[in-house]
MIGU-551904 format. One record per residue: x negated, y negated, z negated of N, C-alpha, C, O in turn; chain. Coordinates in steps of 0.05 Angstrom, whole numbers. Layout:
// MIGU-551904
R     nxx     nyy     nzz    caxx    cayy    cazz     cxx     cyy     czz     oxx     oyy     ozz  kette
R       X       Y       Z       X       Y       Z       X       Y       Z       X       Y       Z      A
...
***
This chain:
// MIGU-551904
R     nxx     nyy     nzz    caxx    cayy    cazz     cxx     cyy     czz     oxx     oyy     ozz  kette
R   -2459   -2761   -1933   -2444   -2785   -1926   -2414   -2778   -1924   -2407   -2759   -1910      A
R   -2397   -2793   -1937   -2368   -2789   -1935   -2355   -2810   -1919   -2364   -2833   -1918      A
R   -2334   -2803   -1905   -2318   -2823   -1891   -2307   -2844   -1910   -2296   -2837   -1931      A
R   -2312   -2869   -1904   -2303   -2891   -1921   -2322   -2900   -1942   -2318   -2919   -1956      A
R   -2345   -2885   -1945   -2365   -2893   -1965   -2379   -2918   -1955   -2377   -2926   -1932      A
R   -2393   -2931   -1973   -2408   -2955   -1965   -2428   -2949   -1943   -2433   -2965   -1925      A
R   -2441   -2926   -1945   -2461   -2918   -1925   -2447   -2914   -1898   -2458   -2922   -1877      A
R   -2424   -2902   -1897   -2409   -2897   -1872   -2401   -2924   -1860   -2404   -2928   -1836      A
R   -2390   -2942   -1877   -2382   -2968   -1867   -2406   -2984   -1857   -2404   -2998   -1837      A
R   -2429   -2982   -1871   -2453   -2997   -1862   -2463   -2986   -1836   -2473   -3002   -1819      A
R   -2461   -2960   -1831   -2470   -2948   -1806   -2454   -2960   -1783   -2465   -2967   -1762      A
R   -2428   -2961   -1786   -2411   -2971   -1765   -2415   -3001   -1761   -2416   -3011   -1738      A
R   -2418   -3016   -1783   -2422   -3045   -1781   -2448   -3051   -1766   -2448   -3069   -1749      A
R   -2469   -3037   -1773   -2495   -3042   -1760   -2494   -3034   -1730   -2504   -3049   -1713      A
R   -2481   -3012   -1724   -2479   -3003   -1696   -2461   -3022   -1680   -2467   -3028   -1657      A
R   -2440   -3032   -1692   -2422   -3051   -1679   -2437   -3076   -1671   -2433   -3088   -1650      A
R   -2455   -3084   -1689   -2471   -3108   -1684   -2488   -3106   -1659   -2494   -3126   -1646      A
R   -2496   -3081   -1653   -2512   -3077   -1629   -2496   -3082   -1604   -2508   -3087   -1583      A
R   -2470   -3081   -1606   -2452   -3087   -1583   -2440   -3115   -1584   -2422   -3122   -1569      A
R   -2451   -3131   -1603   -2441   -3158   -1606   -2415   -3161   -1621   -2401   -3181   -1619      A
R   -2408   -3140   -1636   -2383   -3140   -1651   -2389   -3144   -1681   -2404   -3128   -1693      A
R   -2378   -3165   -1693   -2382   -3170   -1721   -2359   -3157   -1736   -2337   -3168   -1738      A
R   -2364   -3133   -1747   -2344   -3117   -1760   -2339   -3127   -1788   -2359   -3131   -1803      A
R   -2314   -3131   -1796   -2308   -3140   -1823   -2304   -3115   -1841   -2301   -3093   -1832      A
R   -2305   -3120   -1867   -2302   -3098   -1886   -2274   -3086   -1883   -2270   -3062   -1886      A
R   -2254   -3103   -1878   -2226   -3093   -1875   -2223   -3076   -1850   -2209   -3056   -1851      A
R   -2237   -3083   -1829   -2236   -3067   -1805   -2250   -3040   -1809   -2240   -3019   -1799      A
R   -2272   -3039   -1824   -2285   -3014   -1830   -2267   -2996   -1847   -2267   -2972   -1843      A
R   -2252   -3008   -1865   -2233   -2992   -1881   -2211   -2980   -1864   -2204   -2957   -1868      A
R   -2201   -2996   -1844   -2181   -2985   -1826   -2192   -2962   -1809   -2177   -2943   -1804      A
R   -2216   -2964   -1800   -2228   -2943   -1785   -2231   -2918   -1802   -2227   -2896   -1792      A
R   -2239   -2922   -1827   -2242   -2899   -1845   -2215   -2885   -1849   -2213   -2860   -1850      A
R   -2194   -2901   -1852   -2167   -2889   -1856   -2158   -2874   -1831   -2147   -2852   -1833      A
R   -2164   -2885   -1808   -2158   -2872   -1783   -2173   -2845   -1782   -2161   -2824   -1775      A
R   -2198   -2845   -1789   -2214   -2821   -1788   -2203   -2800   -1807   -2203   -2776   -1800      A
R   -2194   -2808   -1831   -2183   -2789   -1850   -2157   -2777   -1840   -2152   -2753   -1843      A
R   -2140   -2793   -1827   -2116   -2783   -1816   -2122   -2764   -1792   -2108   -2744   -1789      A
R   -2142   -2771   -1777   -2150   -2754   -1754   -2158   -2726   -1764   -2150   -2706   -1752      A
R   -2173   -2725   -1785   -2182   -2699   -1796   -2159   -2683   -1808   -2157   -2659   -1805      A
R   -2140   -2697   -1821   -2117   -2684   -1833   -2100   -2671   -1811   -2091   -2648   -1814      A
R   -2094   -2686   -1790   -2078   -2676   -1768   -2093   -2655   -1751   -2081   -2638   -1738      A
R   -2119   -2657   -1751   -2135   -2639   -1735   -2133   -2610   -1744   -2139   -2592   -1729      A
R   -2124   -2606   -1768   -2121   -2579   -1778   -2099   -2563   -1763   -2100   -2539   -1761      A
R   -2080   -2578   -1752   -2058   -2565   -1738   -2055   -2575   -1709   -2041   -2562   -1693      A
R   -2068   -2597   -1702   -2067   -2608   -1675   -2095   -2613   -1665   -2111   -2625   -1679      A
R   -2101   -2603   -1641   -2128   -2605   -1631   -2133   -2634   -1622   -2127   -2642   -1599      A
R   -2145   -2650   -1640   -2151   -2678   -1634   -2180   -2684   -1629   -2187   -2702   -1613      A
R   -2198   -2669   -1643   -2226   -2675   -1640   -2242   -2650   -1648   -2235   -2635   -1666      A
R   -2265   -2647   -1634   -2284   -2626   -1641   -2306   -2637   -1659   -2322   -2622   -1670      A
R   -2307   -2663   -1662   -2327   -2677   -1678   -2315   -2683   -1705   -2296   -2699   -1707      A
R   -2324   -2671   -1726   -2312   -2674   -1752   -2332   -2682   -1774   -2323   -2689   -1796      A
R   -2358   -2681   -1769   -2378   -2690   -1789   -2377   -2720   -1791   -2378   -2733   -1770      A
R   -2376   -2732   -1815   -2372   -2761   -1818   -2392   -2778   -1802   -2383   -2797   -1788      A
R   -2418   -2772   -1803   -2437   -2789   -1789   -2433   -2786   -1759   -2435   -2806   -1744      A
R   -2428   -2762   -1749   -2423   -2758   -1721   -2398   -2772   -1712   -2397   -2783   -1690      A
R   -2377   -2771   -1728   -2353   -2786   -1721   -2358   -2816   -1719   -2348   -2829   -1700      A
R   -2373   -2827   -1737   -2379   -2855   -1736   -2393   -2863   -1710   -2386   -2883   -1698      A
R   -2412   -2846   -1702   -2427   -2853   -1678   -2412   -2846   -1652   -2409   -2862   -1634      A
R   -2403   -2821   -1651   -2392   -2811   -1625   -2364   -2820   -1620   -2355   -2821   -1597      A
R   -2349   -2828   -1640   -2322   -2838   -1637   -2320   -2868   -1639   -2313   -2882   -1620      A
R   -2327   -2879   -1662   -2323   -2907   -1667   -2343   -2925   -1652   -2335   -2945   -1639      A
R   -2369   -2920   -1655   -2388   -2936   -1641   -2387   -2933   -1611   -2390   -2953   -1597      A
R   -2382   -2909   -1602   -2379   -2905   -1573   -2355   -2922   -1563   -2357   -2935   -1542      A
R   -2333   -2922   -1577   -2310   -2938   -1569   -2317   -2968   -1568   -2308   -2982   -1549      A
R   -2332   -2978   -1587   -2338   -3006   -1589   -2356   -3016   -1567   -2360   -3040   -1563      A
R   -2369   -2997   -1552   -2386   -3005   -1530   -2370   -3020   -1508   -2382   -3035   -1493      A
R   -2344   -3016   -1507   -2327   -3029   -1487   -2319   -3058   -1495   -2311   -3073   -1478      A
R   -2321   -3064   -1520   -2312   -3090   -1531   -2321   -3114   -1515   -2305   -3132   -1509      A
R   -2347   -3116   -1507   -2356   -3139   -1492   -2343   -3143   -1465   -2344   -3165   -1453      A
R   -2329   -3122   -1455   -2317   -3124   -1428   -2287   -3132   -1430   -2274   -3133   -1409      A
R   -2277   -3137   -1454   -2249   -3143   -1457   -2245   -3173   -1463   -2252   -3181   -1485      A
R   -2235   -3189   -1445   -2230   -3217   -1451   -2210   -3220   -1474   -2194   -3202   -1478      A
R   -2212   -3241   -1490   -2196   -3244   -1515   -2166   -3241   -1510   -2153   -3229   -1527      A
R   -2156   -3251   -1488   -2127   -3250   -1484   -2118   -3227   -1466   -2094   -3226   -1460      A
R   -2135   -3210   -1459   -2128   -3188   -1440   -2111   -3167   -1453   -2117   -3159   -1476      A
R   -2091   -3157   -1439   -2076   -3134   -1448   -2092   -3109   -1441   -2102   -3106   -1419      A
R   -2094   -3091   -1461   -2111   -3067   -1458   -2094   -3042   -1456   -2075   -3039   -1471      A
R   -2101   -3025   -1437   -2088   -2999   -1435   -2109   -2977   -1437   -2129   -2977   -1423      A
R   -2104   -2957   -1455   -2121   -2934   -1458   -2106   -2910   -1447   -2086   -2902   -1459      A
R   -2115   -2899   -1425   -2102   -2876   -1412   -2115   -2850   -1423   -2139   -2847   -1422      A
R   -2098   -2832   -1433   -2109   -2808   -1445   -2122   -2813   -1472   -2144   -2805   -1477      A
R   -2108   -2828   -1489   -2120   -2838   -1514   -2127   -2816   -1534   -2144   -2820   -1551      A
R   -2113   -2793   -1533   -2120   -2771   -1550   -2117   -2778   -1580   -2096   -2785   -1589      A
R   -2140   -2777   -1594   -2140   -2784   -1623   -2141   -2813   -1628   -2142   -2822   -1651      A
R   -2142   -2829   -1606   -2142   -2858   -1609   -2167   -2872   -1598   -2171   -2896   -1603      A
R   -2183   -2857   -1584   -2209   -2868   -1574   -2209   -2872   -1544   -2201   -2854   -1529      A
R   -2217   -2895   -1535   -2229   -2918   -1550   -2209   -2939   -1558   -2217   -2958   -1572      A
R   -2183   -2936   -1551   -2165   -2958   -1554   -2160   -2968   -1582   -2158   -2992   -1587      A
R   -2158   -2949   -1601   -2151   -2958   -1628   -2174   -2974   -1642   -2169   -2995   -1653      A
R   -2199   -2964   -1642   -2220   -2981   -1653   -2223   -3008   -1639   -2229   -3028   -1651      A
R   -2219   -3008   -1612   -2220   -3033   -1597   -2198   -3052   -1607   -2203   -3077   -1609      A
R   -2175   -3042   -1612   -2153   -3060   -1622   -2160   -3070   -1650   -2154   -3093   -1657      A
R   -2172   -3054   -1667   -2179   -3062   -1694   -2198   -3086   -1694   -2196   -3103   -1712      A
R   -2215   -3088   -1674   -2234   -3110   -1674   -2224   -3134   -1657   -2238   -3154   -1656      A
R   -2201   -3131   -1645   -2188   -3153   -1631   -2158   -3152   -1636   -2142   -3148   -1618      A
R   -2150   -3156   -1662   -2122   -3152   -1670   -2103   -3172   -1657   -2079   -3168   -1657      A
R   -2113   -3194   -1646   -2096   -3214   -1633   -2088   -3205   -1605   -2069   -3216   -1593      A
R   -2102   -3185   -1594   -2095   -3175   -1567   -2073   -3155   -1568   -2065   -3146   -1589      A
R   -2062   -3148   -1544   -2042   -3128   -1542   -2054   -3103   -1530   -2069   -3104   -1511      A
R   -2048   -3080   -1543   -2059   -3055   -1535   -2037   -3034   -1531   -2019   -3032   -1547      A
R   -2040   -3018   -1510   -2022   -2996   -1505   -2038   -2970   -1503   -2057   -2969   -1487      A
R   -2031   -2950   -1518   -2044   -2924   -1517   -2024   -2904   -1505   -2001   -2902   -1514      A
R   -2033   -2889   -1485   -2015   -2869   -1474   -2029   -2842   -1473   -2053   -2840   -1470      A
R   -2013   -2821   -1476   -2024   -2794   -1474   -2002   -2775   -1465   -1979   -2778   -1473      A
R   -2009   -2756   -1448   -1990   -2737   -1437   -1982   -2716   -1457   -1962   -2702   -1453      A
R   -1996   -2714   -1480   -1990   -2695   -1501   -1971   -2708   -1521   -1978   -2728   -1533      A
R   -1948   -2696   -1525   -1929   -2707   -1544   -1941   -2707   -1573   -1937   -2726   -1588      A
R   -1955   -2686   -1580   -1967   -2684   -1607   -1987   -2706   -1611   -1988   -2718   -1633      A
R   -2004   -2712   -1591   -2024   -2733   -1594   -2011   -2760   -1595   -2019   -2777   -1611      A
R   -1990   -2765   -1579   -1976   -2790   -1580   -1963   -2794   -1607   -1962   -2816   -1618      A
R   -1952   -2772   -1619   -1939   -2773   -1645   -1960   -2780   -1667   -1955   -2796   -1685      A
R   -1984   -2769   -1664   -2006   -2776   -1683   -2012   -2806   -1681   -2015   -2819   -1702      A
R   -2015   -2816   -1657   -2022   -2844   -1653   -2000   -2862   -1665   -2007   -2883   -1678      A
R   -1975   -2855   -1662   -1953   -2871   -1673   -1955   -2870   -1704   -1950   -2891   -1717      A
R   -1962   -2847   -1715   -1965   -2844   -1744   -1987   -2862   -1754   -1984   -2876   -1775      A
R   -2010   -2863   -1740   -2032   -2880   -1749   -2025   -2909   -1748   -2031   -2924   -1767      A
R   -2011   -2917   -1727   -2003   -2945   -1725   -1985   -2953   -1748   -1988   -2975   -1759      A
R   -1966   -2935   -1756   -1949   -2941   -1779   -1965   -2941   -1805   -1962   -2959   -1821      A
R   -1982   -2921   -1809   -1998   -2919   -1834   -2016   -2943   -1838   -2020   -2952   -1861      A
R   -2028   -2953   -1816   -2047   -2976   -1818   -2032   -3002   -1817   -2045   -3023   -1821      A
R   -2006   -3002   -1812   -1991   -3027   -1811   -2000   -3045   -1788   -2000   -3070   -1791      A
R   -2007   -3033   -1765   -2017   -3049   -1743   -1995   -3062   -1727   -1973   -3051   -1725      A
R   -2001   -3085   -1716   -1982   -3099   -1698   -1997   -3103   -1671   -2021   -3103   -1670      A
R   -1981   -3108   -1651   -1992   -3113   -1624   -2003   -3088   -1611   -2018   -3091   -1591      A
R   -1997   -3065   -1621   -2007   -3040   -1609   -1984   -3020   -1607   -1968   -3017   -1626      A
R   -1981   -3006   -1585   -1960   -2987   -1580   -1972   -2961   -1570   -1991   -2961   -1554      A
R   -1961   -2939   -1579   -1968   -2912   -1569   -1944   -2900   -1555   -1922   -2900   -1565      A
R   -1950   -2889   -1531   -1928   -2877   -1515   -1935   -2849   -1506   -1958   -2843   -1500      A
R   -1915   -2831   -1507   -1919   -2805   -1495   -1912   -2808   -1465   -1889   -2808   -1457      A
R   -1933   -2811   -1449   -1929   -2818   -1421   -1954   -2812   -1405   -1976   -2812   -1416      A
R   -1950   -2808   -1379   -1972   -2807   -1360   -1974   -2834   -1346   -1954   -2849   -1346      A
R   -1997   -2841   -1336   -2000   -2866   -1322   -1981   -2868   -1298   -1970   -2890   -1293      A
R   -1977   -2846   -1284   -1959   -2846   -1261   -1930   -2853   -1269   -1916   -2866   -1255      A
R   -1922   -2844   -1293   -1895   -2850   -1303   -1893   -2879   -1311   -1872   -2891   -1306      A
R   -1914   -2890   -1322   -1914   -2918   -1330   -1912   -2935   -1305   -1898   -2956   -1304      A
R   -1926   -2927   -1284   -1926   -2943   -1259   -1899   -2941   -1244   -1893   -2959   -1228      A
R   -1883   -2921   -1250   -1857   -2917   -1236   -1834   -2928   -1252   -1811   -2923   -1245      A
R   -1839   -2944   -1272   -1817   -2954   -1289   -1799   -2973   -1272   -1808   -2988   -1255      A
R   -1773   -2971   -1277   -1754   -2989   -1263   -1761   -3018   -1269   -1768   -3026   -1291      A
R   -1760   -3034   -1248   -1766   -3063   -1251   -1796   -3069   -1247   -1804   -3092   -1248      A
R   -1811   -3048   -1241   -1839   -3052   -1235   -1857   -3044   -1258   -1848   -3044   -1281      A
R   -1882   -3037   -1252   -1900   -3028   -1273   -1910   -3051   -1290   -1913   -3074   -1281      A
R   -1917   -3046   -1316   -1931   -3066   -1332   -1959   -3070   -1320   -1970   -3052   -1307      A
R   -1971   -3093   -1326   -1997   -3099   -1315   -2016   -3104   -1339   -2009   -3116   -1359      A
R   -2041   -3093   -1336   -2061   -3095   -1357   -2086   -3108   -1347   -2095   -3103   -1324      A
R   -2098   -3125   -1363   -2123   -3138   -1356   -2147   -3119   -1356   -2165   -3122   -1340      A
R   -2146   -3100   -1375   -2168   -3080   -1377   -2155   -3052   -1381   -2138   -3049   -1398      A
R   -2163   -3033   -1365   -2154   -3005   -1367   -2178   -2988   -1372   -2197   -2988   -1356      A
R   -2177   -2972   -1393   -2201   -2957   -1401   -2193   -2928   -1406   -2171   -2922   -1413      A
R   -2213   -2910   -1403   -2209   -2882   -1410   -2237   -2870   -1416   -2257   -2878   -1404      A
R   -2237   -2851   -1433   -2262   -2838   -1441   -2261   -2809   -1430   -2246   -2792   -1440      A
R   -2278   -2804   -1409   -2281   -2777   -1398   -2255   -2764   -1390   -2249   -2741   -1397      A
R   -2238   -2779   -1376   -2212   -2769   -1367   -2215   -2758   -1339   -2207   -2772   -1320      A
R   -2225   -2734   -1336   -2227   -2722   -1309   -2245   -2737   -1290   -2261   -2754   -1299      A
R   -2242   -2732   -1264   -2259   -2746   -1244   -2254   -2776   -1244   -2231   -2785   -1247      A
R   -2275   -2791   -1240   -2273   -2820   -1240   -2254   -2830   -1219   -2237   -2848   -1223      A
R   -2256   -2819   -1195   -2239   -2827   -1173   -2210   -2824   -1179   -2194   -2842   -1173      A
R   -2202   -2802   -1191   -2174   -2797   -1198   -2165   -2817   -1219   -2142   -2827   -1218      A
R   -2182   -2824   -1238   -2175   -2843   -1259   -2170   -2871   -1247   -2151   -2884   -1253      A
R   -2188   -2879   -1229   -2185   -2905   -1216   -2159   -2906   -1200   -2145   -2926   -1201      A
R   -2153   -2885   -1186   -2129   -2885   -1169   -2104   -2888   -1187   -2085   -2902   -1180      A
R   -2103   -2874   -1210   -2080   -2875   -1227   -2078   -2902   -1242   -2056   -2911   -1250      A
R   -2101   -2915   -1246   -2101   -2940   -1260   -2094   -2964   -1242   -2082   -2984   -1252      A
R   -2100   -2963   -1216   -2097   -2986   -1199   -2068   -2997   -1198   -2066   -3022   -1199      A
R   -2047   -2981   -1197   -2020   -2993   -1197   -2013   -3008   -1222   -1994   -3023   -1222      A
R   -2029   -3004   -1243   -2023   -3017   -1269   -2042   -3040   -1275   -2041   -3053   -1296      A
R   -2060   -3046   -1256   -2081   -3066   -1261   -2072   -3094   -1253   -2061   -3098   -1231      A
R   -2077   -3113   -1270   -2070   -3141   -1265   -2089   -3153   -1244   -2110   -3142   -1239      A
R   -2081   -3175   -1233   -2098   -3190   -1215   -2124   -3197   -1230   -2123   -3207   -1252      A
R   -2147   -3192   -1217   -2173   -3198   -1229   -2178   -3181   -1254   -2195   -3188   -1271      A
R   -2163   -3159   -1257   -2168   -3141   -1280   -2191   -3122   -1275   -2203   -3122   -1253      A
R   -2198   -3107   -1295   -2220   -3087   -1291   -2213   -3060   -1303   -2199   -3058   -1323      A
R   -2224   -3040   -1291   -2221   -3012   -1299   -2248   -3003   -1310   -2268   -3007   -1297      A
R   -2248   -2990   -1333   -2273   -2982   -1345   -2271   -2952   -1351   -2255   -2942   -1367      A
R   -2289   -2936   -1338   -2291   -2908   -1343   -2316   -2903   -1361   -2338   -2910   -1353      A
R   -2312   -2890   -1384   -2334   -2884   -1402   -2345   -2857   -1395   -2330   -2837   -1396      A
R   -2371   -2855   -1389   -2382   -2830   -1381   -2410   -2826   -1394   -2421   -2844   -1407      A
R   -2419   -2801   -1391   -2446   -2795   -1399   -2465   -2799   -1376   -2461   -2818   -1360      A
R   -2486   -2783   -1373   -2504   -2786   -1351   -2489   -2781   -1325   -2474   -2762   -1322      A
R   -2494   -2798   -1305   -2480   -2796   -1279   -2500   -2794   -1257   -2520   -2810   -1256      A
R   -2496   -2775   -1238   -2515   -2771   -1216   -2516   -2796   -1198   -2495   -2807   -1191      A
R   -2540   -2804   -1190   -2542   -2828   -1172   -2526   -2825   -1146   -2515   -2845   -1136      A
R   -2525   -2801   -1135   -2509   -2797   -1111   -2480   -2802   -1116   -2466   -2813   -1098      A
R   -2470   -2793   -1139   -2442   -2799   -1145   -2437   -2828   -1149   -2416   -2838   -1141      A
R   -2456   -2843   -1160   -2453   -2871   -1164   -2452   -2886   -1137   -2435   -2904   -1133      A
R   -2468   -2877   -1118   -2467   -2889   -1091   -2441   -2884   -1078   -2430   -2902   -1064      A
R   -2430   -2860   -1081   -2405   -2853   -1068   -2382   -2870   -1081   -2364   -2879   -1067      A
R   -2383   -2873   -1107   -2362   -2890   -1121   -2364   -2919   -1112   -2344   -2932   -1107      A
R   -2388   -2929   -1110   -2392   -2957   -1101   -2381   -2961   -1073   -2368   -2981   -1068      A
R   -2387   -2942   -1055   -2377   -2944   -1028   -2347   -2944   -1026   -2334   -2960   -1013      A
R   -2334   -2925   -1041   -2305   -2923   -1040   -2292   -2948   -1052   -2272   -2957   -1042      A
R   -2304   -2958   -1074   -2292   -2982   -1086   -2295   -3007   -1069   -2275   -3021   -1065      A
R   -2319   -3011   -1058   -2324   -3036   -1044   -2313   -3036   -1016   -2310   -3057   -1004      A
R   -2307   -3012   -1005   -2296   -3010    -978   -2265   -3011    -978   -2253   -3012    -957      A
R   -2254   -3010   -1001   -2225   -3010   -1003   -2213   -2982    -999   -2189   -2980    -992      A
R   -2229   -2962   -1002   -2220   -2934    -997   -2198   -2924   -1015   -2186   -2904   -1009      A
R   -2194   -2938   -1037   -2172   -2930   -1056   -2148   -2948   -1054   -2130   -2947   -1071      A
R   -2147   -2964   -1032   -2124   -2981   -1028   -2128   -3009   -1038   -2110   -3026   -1035      A
R   -2150   -3015   -1050   -2157   -3042   -1059   -2187   -3045   -1060   -2201   -3026   -1066      A
R   -2197   -3069   -1053   -2226   -3074   -1055   -2233   -3079   -1084   -2220   -3096   -1098      A
R   -2253   -3065   -1093   -2262   -3068   -1121   -2292   -3073   -1122   -2308   -3062   -1106      A
R   -2300   -3089   -1141   -2329   -3094   -1146   -2338   -3073   -1166   -2326   -3071   -1188      A
R   -2359   -3058   -1160   -2368   -3036   -1177   -2394   -3043   -1191   -2412   -3055   -1178      A
R   -2396   -3036   -1216   -2422   -3039   -1230   -2424   -3016   -1251   -2404   -3006   -1261      A
R   -2449   -3010   -1257   -2455   -2990   -1278   -2469   -3004   -1301   -2489   -3018   -1296      A
R   -2461   -3000   -1325   -2473   -3012   -1348   -2482   -2990   -1368   -2465   -2977   -1381      A
R   -2508   -2986   -1370   -2518   -2965   -1388   -2519   -2975   -1416   -2522   -2999   -1421      A
R   -2516   -2957   -1435   -2518   -2965   -1464   -2526   -2940   -1480   -2523   -2917   -1471      A
R   -2535   -2945   -1503   -2542   -2924   -1522   -2528   -2929   -1549   -2527   -2952   -1558      A
R   -2517   -2908   -1560   -2505   -2911   -1586   -2527   -2911   -1607   -2543   -2892   -1607      A
R   -2529   -2931   -1625   -2550   -2931   -1645   -2551   -2905   -1660   -2532   -2895   -1671      A
R   -2575   -2893   -1661   -2579   -2868   -1674   -2578   -2844   -1657   -2585   -2822   -1665      A
R   -2570   -2847   -1631   -2569   -2825   -1612   -2587   -2831   -1589   -2588   -2854   -1580      A
R   -2601   -2811   -1579   -2621   -2816   -1558   -2609   -2817   -1530   -2618   -2832   -1513      A
R   -2588   -2801   -1525   -2578   -2799   -1498   -2565   -2825   -1488   -2550   -2838   -1503      A
R   -2571   -2833   -1464   -2558   -2856   -1452   -2531   -2849   -1442   -2527   -2828   -1430      A
R   -2512   -2867   -1446   -2485   -2865   -1435   -2481   -2889   -1416   -2498   -2906   -1414      A
R   -2458   -2889   -1402   -2454   -2912   -1384   -2424   -2918   -1382   -2407   -2902   -1387      A
R   -2419   -2944   -1376   -2393   -2953   -1369   -2392   -2959   -1339   -2408   -2974   -1329      A
R   -2373   -2946   -1326   -2370   -2951   -1297   -2347   -2971   -1294   -2324   -2965   -1302      A
R   -2353   -2995   -1284   -2334   -3017   -1284   -2325   -3023   -1255   -2341   -3027   -1237      A
R   -2299   -3024   -1252   -2287   -3031   -1225   -2270   -3056   -1229   -2250   -3055   -1244      A
R   -2277   -3078   -1216   -2262   -3103   -1219   -2248   -3109   -1193   -2259   -3108   -1171      A
R   -2222   -3117   -1196   -2207   -3124   -1172   -2218   -3149   -1160   -2222   -3169   -1173      A
R   -2222   -3148   -1134   -2233   -3171   -1119   -2209   -3188   -1109   -2190   -3178   -1097      A
R   -2211   -3214   -1114   -2189   -3232   -1105   -2187   -3232   -1075   -2207   -3231   -1061      A
R   -2162   -3233   -1065   -2158   -3232   -1036   -2169   -3257   -1023   -2167   -3261    -999      A
***
């Protein structure tokens, strides 16, 4: 199977359908071009350890699309620690009318993301060489996002804390994780719902499986509770 082949596109389209996403042929072509650019830059910049086409389709693109049902149509999306573009770039491709911001603390990774945006001719999406803390400290106040997402960016608690200053009223934070210990889930729920991070949050865990892979993954969702 080659990236961009009919078989590759069909794999992503079928998997996207499992998450309620109707992937168009044009969107599949854009994902293939992103994947090709990722592999080209990966020769000199450490962007991904997953390079086999079928594995990339499942572990990068389909995994990213698992978040799509949690993003309201008009919500501004922020991907913290976007790296090679996951999950923010595939999510933007399937919701091109939305606004997306990708940030990464690595200048090389941010440069790659800017290159992809130019190469694909995308609009409504911005890549920044920045940390979340720097974004929150901008003069005039921080930008606000309806959904803030990250994939395996360190401890969940630290991610939530850095995301909160950037979260819009009634917004949600989504941490993409693998298997999570039940004790850790209880501790996260208590901290969120008690206001231990400076704001009361409604916590939920949403399990999912990537079509073709056996291991269950989960989305840890923290929603701001109205005062």
